[in-house]
Backbone as a printed PyTorch tensor [residue, N CA C, xyz], in Angstrom:
tensor([[[-66.9710, 168.0920, 261.2060],
         [-66.5910, 169.7440, 261.0830],
         [-66.6460, 170.8500, 261.8230]],

        [[-65.6430, 171.0690, 262.2880],
         [-65.5530, 172.5110, 263.3900],
         [-66.3310, 173.5780, 262.4220]],

        [[-66.8420, 174.5980, 263.0530],
         [-67.1210, 175.6430, 262.6150],
         [-66.4090, 176.3980, 262.2040]],

        [[-66.4290, 177.5430, 261.2230],
         [-65.3910, 178.6190, 261.3110],
         [-66.1610, 179.9470, 261.6720]],

        [[-65.4360, 180.8110, 261.4780],
         [-65.9760, 181.9170, 262.2110],
         [-64.8440, 183.0840, 262.6950]],

        [[-65.1720, 184.6290, 262.1680],
         [-64.4280, 185.8990, 262.5340],
         [-64.4600, 184.9140, 263.7460]],

        [[-63.7820, 186.4530, 264.6150],
         [-64.0820, 186.7490, 266.4000],
         [-65.3730, 186.7250, 266.4200]],

        [[-65.6810, 185.7260, 267.2420],
         [-66.7940, 185.0950, 268.3210],
         [-67.5940, 186.3360, 269.0090]],

        [[-69.0330, 186.3960, 268.4140],
         [-69.4140, 188.1660, 269.0220],
         [-70.6530, 187.3590, 270.7130]],

        [[-69.9530, 187.7230, 271.3790],
         [-70.6170, 188.0100, 272.8620],
         [-71.4660, 186.4900, 272.4680]],

        [[-73.0200, 186.6630, 271.8760],
         [-73.9470, 186.0590, 271.7310],
         [-73.2860, 184.5030, 271.4070]],

        [[-72.0570, 184.5700, 270.6020],
         [-71.9680, 182.8340, 270.6900],
         [-71.5740, 182.1920, 271.3750]],

        [[-70.5260, 183.0490, 272.5860],
         [-70.2110, 182.7660, 273.9560],
         [-70.7010, 181.9030, 274.9240]],

        [[-69.9750, 180.6070, 275.2370],
         [-70.9740, 179.3740, 276.3140],
         [-70.6770, 180.6150, 277.2950]],

        [[-71.0540, 181.0110, 278.2560],
         [-70.5120, 181.9560, 279.0640],
         [-70.7040, 180.7410, 280.8610]],

        [[-71.5860, 179.9210, 280.6920],
         [-71.6900, 179.0760, 281.9720],
         [-69.9340, 178.3600, 281.8410]],

        [[-69.3800, 178.3040, 281.3310],
         [-68.0850, 177.4880, 281.1580],
         [-66.7040, 178.0610, 280.7720]],

        [[-65.9160, 177.9820, 281.6380],
         [-64.6320, 178.5650, 282.0750],
         [-63.9350, 178.6460, 280.3740]],

        [[-62.9340, 180.0930, 280.0520],
         [-62.2280, 180.1990, 278.7070],
         [-60.9670, 180.3950, 279.3670]],

        [[-60.3660, 179.3290, 278.6070],
         [-58.6790, 179.5570, 278.5510],
         [-58.0480, 179.3320, 278.0760]],

        [[-57.3550, 180.2300, 277.6240],
         [-56.2030, 181.3690, 276.2260],
         [-55.2570, 180.5090, 276.6720]],

        [[-54.4870, 180.1750, 275.7630],
         [-52.7920, 180.1960, 276.3780],
         [-51.5260, 180.3690, 274.8190]],

        [[-51.2100, 181.4410, 275.1390],
         [-49.8620, 182.3510, 274.3860],
         [-48.9520, 181.6040, 275.0770]],

        [[-47.7560, 180.8120, 274.3840],
         [-46.5470, 180.2200, 274.7640],
         [-45.6480, 180.3750, 274.1400]],

        [[-43.9330, 180.1530, 274.4840],
         [-43.2600, 179.6390, 273.8190],
         [-43.2370, 178.6090, 273.0440]],

        [[-42.7150, 179.1270, 271.5840],
         [-42.4810, 178.1950, 271.0180],
         [-40.8010, 177.3480, 270.9110]],

        [[-40.7970, 176.2770, 269.8720],
         [-39.3520, 175.6780, 270.2140],
         [-39.1200, 175.5220, 271.5220]],

        [[-39.7330, 175.0340, 272.3910],
         [-39.3550, 174.2410, 273.8160],
         [-37.9800, 172.7640, 273.8660]],

        [[-37.1710, 172.6630, 273.6910],
         [-36.5550, 171.8330, 273.8460],
         [-37.2120, 170.8090, 274.5110]],

        [[-37.0280, 169.5990, 274.3060],
         [-37.8740, 168.2050, 274.7150],
         [-37.8240, 168.0650, 276.5320]],

        [[-37.1030, 168.9040, 276.9980],
         [-37.3440, 168.4860, 278.4020],
         [-38.0150, 169.3730, 279.2450]],

        [[-38.8080, 170.4140, 278.7640],
         [-39.2330, 171.5000, 278.5900],
         [-40.0810, 171.0180, 278.2850]],

        [[-40.8260, 171.2330, 277.9300],
         [-41.7530, 170.4370, 276.7950],
         [-42.4430, 169.6980, 277.4470]],

        [[-41.8680, 168.6600, 278.2650],
         [-42.2190, 167.7060, 278.9110],
         [-42.5960, 168.5380, 280.5010]],

        [[-41.9190, 169.2090, 281.1930],
         [-42.5510, 169.9040, 282.0930],
         [-43.5660, 170.9350, 281.9830]],

        [[-43.4290, 171.4510, 281.0590],
         [-45.0540, 172.4060, 280.1990],
         [-46.2220, 171.4400, 280.2330]],

        [[-46.2350, 170.4880, 279.1650],
         [-47.0790, 169.1010, 279.3140],
         [-47.2910, 168.6720, 281.1030]],

        [[-46.7510, 168.3650, 282.0110],
         [-47.3190, 167.9190, 283.2800],
         [-48.1370, 169.1720, 283.7890]],

        [[-47.5350, 169.7620, 283.9290],
         [-47.8890, 171.0740, 284.8190],
         [-49.2460, 172.0020, 284.0020]],

        [[-49.4480, 171.8230, 282.7750],
         [-50.9600, 172.2670, 282.5220],
         [-52.1130, 170.4250, 282.2550]],

        [[-51.4960, 169.6200, 282.5670],
         [-51.9000, 168.8320, 282.6820],
         [-52.4050, 168.8560, 283.7320]],

        [[-51.7560, 169.0880, 284.9430],
         [-52.0810, 168.8290, 286.5420],
         [-52.7390, 170.3390, 286.1070]],

        [[-52.9520, 171.2390, 286.1740],
         [-53.8910, 172.4190, 286.0100],
         [-55.4000, 171.9660, 285.6580]],

        [[-55.3310, 171.0400, 285.0650],
         [-56.5700, 170.7260, 283.9020],
         [-57.0620, 169.6470, 284.9230]],

        [[-56.2110, 168.6700, 285.5780],
         [-57.2340, 167.8180, 286.0180],
         [-58.1700, 167.9470, 287.3650]],

        [[-58.6380, 168.9060, 287.3930],
         [-59.6160, 169.5910, 287.9860],
         [-60.7990, 169.9520, 287.7110]],

        [[-60.8800, 170.8130, 286.0940],
         [-61.1200, 171.7940, 285.3850],
         [-62.2840, 170.5360, 284.7910]],

        [[-63.4320, 171.0150, 284.7920],
         [-64.4030, 170.4900, 283.5710],
         [-65.1200, 171.0940, 283.1270]],

        [[-65.3150, 170.8360, 281.9650],
         [-66.5260, 171.7670, 280.8410],
         [-65.6720, 172.4480, 280.4220]],

        [[-64.1860, 172.7790, 280.3510],
         [-63.5100, 173.6640, 279.9790],
         [-63.4060, 174.2180, 278.4640]],

        [[-63.0820, 175.4130, 278.0310],
         [-62.4960, 176.0020, 276.6340],
         [-61.9030, 176.4020, 276.7940]],

        [[-60.5920, 175.5500, 275.5400],
         [-59.5090, 176.6970, 276.0540],
         [-59.3630, 176.9970, 274.2460]],

        [[-58.6810, 178.0930, 274.3750],
         [-58.4100, 178.5930, 273.0250],
         [-57.0340, 178.6880, 272.7940]],

        [[-56.5110, 178.2360, 271.2260],
         [-54.8040, 178.3890, 271.3450],
         [-55.3360, 179.0420, 269.5840]],

        [[-53.8140, 179.1270, 269.3450],
         [-52.8610, 179.3930, 268.1360],
         [-52.8460, 177.9570, 266.8960]],

        [[-52.2490, 177.5600, 268.6290],
         [-51.5120, 175.7730, 267.8910],
         [-50.3250, 176.4010, 267.2810]],

        [[-49.5430, 177.1480, 267.8280],
         [-48.4630, 177.1810, 267.3470],
         [-47.6350, 175.5930, 267.9240]],

        [[-46.8100, 175.7080, 267.4770],
         [-45.5640, 174.7730, 267.9490],
         [-45.6950, 175.1090, 269.4400]],

        [[-44.8610, 174.2370, 270.0560],
         [-44.3080, 174.4260, 271.8770],
         [-46.1780, 174.5260, 272.6130]],

        [[-46.3920, 175.5420, 273.2570],
         [-46.3720, 175.4070, 274.2250],
         [-48.1520, 175.5830, 273.9750]],

        [[-48.8040, 176.5540, 272.9650],
         [-50.0360, 176.6730, 272.5860],
         [-50.2780, 175.0830, 272.0130]],

        [[-49.6370, 174.2100, 271.0010],
         [-49.8300, 172.4340, 270.7590],
         [-50.1820, 172.2490, 272.3920]],

        [[-49.6990, 171.7430, 272.7690],
         [-49.4550, 171.0440, 274.2060],
         [-50.9370, 171.6390, 274.8930]],

        [[-51.1430, 172.8570, 274.9040],
         [-51.9400, 172.5680, 276.2360],
         [-53.0170, 172.6420, 275.1350]],

        [[-53.1340, 172.6480, 273.6740],
         [-54.7770, 172.3550, 273.0580],
         [-54.6720, 170.9540, 273.3260]],

        [[-53.8360, 169.8870, 272.9280],
         [-53.4150, 168.7050, 273.4840],
         [-54.2210, 168.4040, 274.7270]],

        [[-53.9380, 169.0530, 275.7070],
         [-54.3160, 168.7200, 277.1990],
         [-55.4360, 168.9080, 277.1440]],

        [[-56.3930, 170.3080, 276.6480],
         [-57.8410, 170.5320, 276.6870],
         [-58.7170, 169.1700, 276.2300]],

        [[-58.3440, 168.9860, 274.8570],
         [-58.5470, 167.6910, 273.9600],
         [-58.7940, 166.3730, 275.1610]],

        [[-57.5870, 165.7220, 275.5770],
         [-57.5550, 164.8990, 276.3380],
         [-58.3820, 164.7260, 277.5970]],

        [[-58.5940, 165.7660, 278.5580],
         [-59.5210, 166.2990, 279.1760],
         [-60.6460, 166.2830, 279.2840]],

        [[-60.8860, 166.5050, 277.9920],
         [-62.9480, 166.3830, 277.4610],
         [-63.0970, 167.7270, 277.0680]],

        [[-61.9600, 168.4780, 276.9120],
         [-62.6110, 169.8780, 277.0180],
         [-63.2340, 169.7930, 275.3460]],

        [[-63.5560, 171.1720, 275.4190],
         [-64.0320, 171.4410, 274.2110],
         [-62.7900, 172.9100, 273.5070]],

        [[-62.3720, 172.4530, 272.7020],
         [-60.9300, 172.9340, 271.3650],
         [-61.1060, 174.4890, 270.5310]],

        [[-61.1520, 175.2990, 270.8980],
         [-61.3060, 176.7960, 270.0200],
         [-60.1730, 177.0620, 269.3710]],

        [[-60.0220, 177.0520, 268.5860],
         [-58.3640, 177.3970, 267.5380],
         [-58.9170, 178.9830, 266.9500]],

        [[-58.1800, 179.7110, 267.0710],
         [-57.9250, 181.2470, 266.4500],
         [-56.3990, 180.5940, 265.4440]],

        [[-56.4500, 181.5280, 264.3230],
         [-56.5520, 180.8600, 263.2480],
         [-55.5910, 182.6180, 262.8390]],

        [[-54.4730, 182.9770, 263.3910],
         [-54.3030, 184.3270, 263.1520],
         [-53.9410, 185.0560, 261.9360]],

        [[-53.1810, 184.4990, 260.4890],
         [-53.3540, 184.9690, 259.8760],
         [-53.4380, 184.1590, 258.3450]],

        [[-53.9120, 184.4080, 257.3040],
         [-54.3300, 183.7620, 256.3990],
         [-53.4850, 182.5530, 255.9370]],

        [[-52.0700, 182.3100, 255.9300],
         [-50.8150, 181.0590, 255.9530],
         [-50.7970, 180.8460, 256.7430]],

        [[-51.0510, 180.8740, 258.1310],
         [-50.3360, 181.2330, 259.7500],
         [-49.7110, 179.8270, 259.7110]],

        [[-50.4780, 178.1210, 258.9670],
         [-50.0740, 177.3420, 259.2070],
         [-48.4570, 177.0850, 258.3640]],

        [[-48.2490, 177.4140, 257.2260],
         [-47.6550, 177.6990, 256.8670],
         [-46.2190, 178.1750, 256.8770]],

        [[-46.5130, 179.2050, 258.0170],
         [-45.2060, 179.9880, 258.4420],
         [-44.2880, 178.8040, 260.0640]],

        [[-45.4870, 178.2980, 260.2730],
         [-44.8990, 177.0730, 261.7320],
         [-44.1330, 176.0020, 260.9900]],

        [[-43.4340, 175.1650, 261.9180],
         [-42.1120, 174.5600, 261.8820],
         [-42.5760, 172.9500, 260.8740]],

        [[-42.2150, 172.9100, 260.0960],
         [-42.9600, 171.7890, 259.1500],
         [-43.1370, 170.3180, 260.0740]],

        [[-42.7330, 170.6340, 261.0720],
         [-42.5570, 169.2150, 262.1470],
         [-44.2700, 169.7670, 262.6380]],

        [[-44.7390, 170.8310, 262.9640],
         [-45.7090, 171.3450, 263.5210],
         [-47.1830, 170.8440, 262.5030]],

        [[-46.5720, 170.6580, 261.8510],
         [-48.0470, 170.4940, 261.3500],
         [-48.7140, 169.7580, 261.2210]],

        [[-48.3630, 168.6480, 261.5100],
         [-49.4690, 167.0880, 261.1850],
         [-50.0080, 167.3390, 263.4840]],

        [[-49.0130, 167.5640, 263.8080],
         [-50.3150, 168.3100, 265.5050],
         [-51.0320, 169.0990, 265.2920]],

        [[-51.0930, 170.3340, 264.3250],
         [-51.8770, 171.3220, 263.8690],
         [-52.7030, 170.1920, 263.1270]],

        [[-52.4880, 170.1840, 262.3390],
         [-53.8640, 169.2550, 261.2790],
         [-54.4880, 168.9380, 262.7590]],

        [[-53.9750, 167.9040, 263.0840],
         [-55.1480, 167.2310, 263.9070],
         [-55.7790, 167.2240, 264.4920]],

        [[-55.0440, 168.7030, 265.5950],
         [-56.0180, 169.4900, 266.4070],
         [-56.9900, 170.4780, 266.0480]],

        [[-56.7630, 171.0030, 264.6720],
         [-57.5130, 171.7740, 263.8310],
         [-58.7080, 170.8220, 263.6960]],

        [[-58.7090, 170.2050, 263.2970],
         [-59.6550, 169.1110, 263.0040],
         [-60.3990, 168.5670, 264.7540]],

        [[-59.9630, 168.8770, 265.4970],
         [-61.0080, 167.7350, 266.9410],
         [-61.3300, 169.2410, 267.2410]],

        [[-61.2120, 170.4190, 267.1180],
         [-62.0070, 171.7690, 267.4990],
         [-63.1270, 171.7040, 267.1250]],

        [[-63.7250, 172.4040, 268.1100],
         [-65.0530, 172.7220, 267.9950],
         [-65.6250, 173.8970, 267.1810]],

        [[-64.8080, 175.0430, 267.5140],
         [-64.7380, 176.3070, 266.6420],
         [-63.6970, 176.1130, 265.9960]],

        [[-63.6410, 177.4780, 264.9830],
         [-61.8110, 177.6810, 264.4900],
         [-63.0720, 179.2050, 264.0160]],

        [[-61.6960, 179.9180, 264.5370],
         [-61.6360, 181.3360, 264.4700],
         [-60.6640, 182.3700, 262.7270]],

        [[-61.2600, 181.8250, 261.8490],
         [-60.2760, 182.2630, 260.9230],
         [-60.1420, 183.6500, 260.8750]],

        [[-58.5540, 184.6280, 261.0690],
         [-59.2430, 186.1990, 260.6680],
         [-58.1930, 186.1330, 259.1460]],

        [[-58.3870, 187.3540, 258.7630],
         [-57.8050, 187.3840, 257.9180],
         [-56.9440, 188.3770, 257.5050]],

        [[-56.5020, 188.8290, 258.3340],
         [-54.9460, 189.1960, 258.0560],
         [-53.8940, 188.3070, 257.0260]],

        [[-53.3720, 188.8720, 256.5020],
         [-52.1630, 188.4220, 255.4270],
         [-51.2920, 187.8790, 256.3370]],

        [[-50.3370, 189.2320, 257.3000],
         [-49.1720, 189.3070, 257.9180],
         [-49.9970, 188.9750, 259.5420]],

        [[-48.7980, 188.1600, 260.3050],
         [-49.3650, 187.3140, 261.2850],
         [-49.4940, 188.9010, 262.3450]],

        [[-50.0580, 188.8740, 263.3000],
         [-50.6100, 189.6710, 263.9150],
         [-50.3650, 189.0960, 265.6510]],

        [[-49.7910, 189.4180, 266.9570],
         [-49.7750, 189.4470, 267.8280],
         [-50.3730, 187.5530, 268.6190]],

        [[-50.3330, 186.8300, 268.4920],
         [-51.4860, 185.6510, 268.2940],
         [-52.1050, 185.8670, 269.9710]],

        [[-51.3120, 186.7610, 270.4930],
         [-51.7030, 186.7960, 272.0590],
         [-52.9160, 188.2720, 271.8590]],

        [[-53.1030, 189.2550, 270.6940],
         [-53.8230, 190.0500, 270.9400],
         [-54.8350, 189.1930, 269.9590]],

        [[-55.1090, 188.2330, 269.3940],
         [-55.9310, 187.2800, 268.4180],
         [-56.6140, 186.6120, 269.2820]],

        [[-56.3570, 186.3200, 270.8790],
         [-57.3550, 185.6360, 271.5490],
         [-57.7770, 186.4840, 272.7720]],

        [[-57.6470, 188.0130, 272.8240],
         [-57.6940, 189.2940, 273.7270],
         [-59.6080, 188.8470, 273.8530]],

        [[-60.1560, 189.2770, 272.7920],
         [-61.9500, 189.5650, 271.7360],
         [-62.5050, 188.0350, 272.3010]],

        [[-62.4170, 186.9130, 273.0510],
         [-62.2850, 185.1600, 272.9910],
         [-62.2550, 185.2940, 274.4110]],

        [[-62.0030, 186.0790, 275.1210],
         [-61.9770, 185.3590, 276.7420],
         [-62.4410, 186.7150, 277.7890]],

        [[-63.3430, 186.8170, 278.6110],
         [-63.4910, 188.0510, 279.8170],
         [-62.6290, 188.9970, 280.0040]],

        [[-61.4080, 187.9480, 280.8080],
         [-61.0560, 188.5400, 281.8900],
         [-58.9010, 188.1490, 281.6730]],

        [[-59.0380, 189.1700, 280.7180],
         [-57.0660, 188.3820, 280.2220],
         [-56.4060, 188.5060, 281.4300]],

        [[-55.3150, 188.1690, 281.4890],
         [-54.3910, 188.1510, 282.4920],
         [-53.2220, 187.7170, 281.8980]],

        [[-52.4170, 188.4100, 281.9970],
         [-50.6480, 188.8170, 281.5830],
         [-49.9990, 188.2330, 282.0920]],

        [[-48.9000, 187.2760, 282.3490],
         [-47.7000, 187.6890, 283.4680],
         [-46.8020, 188.7180, 282.6910]],

        [[-47.1040, 188.6340, 281.6630],
         [-45.4610, 189.6960, 281.3880],
         [-46.7930, 191.4510, 281.0270]],

        [[-46.0610, 191.8450, 279.6450],
         [-46.2970, 193.0980, 279.5960],
         [-47.5480, 192.8280, 278.5280]],

        [[-48.3910, 193.6900, 278.5010],
         [-49.9060, 193.4400, 278.0490],
         [-49.3360, 194.0850, 276.2220]],

        [[-49.9380, 192.4350, 275.0890],
         [-49.3660, 193.2840, 274.2460],
         [-50.1920, 194.2590, 273.5390]],

        [[-49.3970, 195.4050, 272.5330],
         [-50.1040, 196.3590, 271.8250],
         [-50.7200, 195.7370, 270.4290]]])
């Protein structure tokens, strides 16, 4: 059973392991999802002892989380709102349930409404990188 916390304080972080957080596009066409999956797996090929952080939204988030688990990494899930799962498409629920069940740690935020998933991940990684505008 994964532990459930608010945002992890620095003392709870495993400083020796790289932490990678992904917040990506949702509703990907199958062909694009396959490309994203192949690239994420390629990127994780040489990574050992990685901790992957994800909100488990349908699309790139779930693809990344599954890839982390498949390479033997540790998965931390951030649930950014109280009824977050219910806001995902029904077809994403089963994968969400499997992945959250595989998580080593689950961070449940107490927001009623969804905040930016990117913002909910920022406090859990040391050096966030954003290829686009920084979320506010």
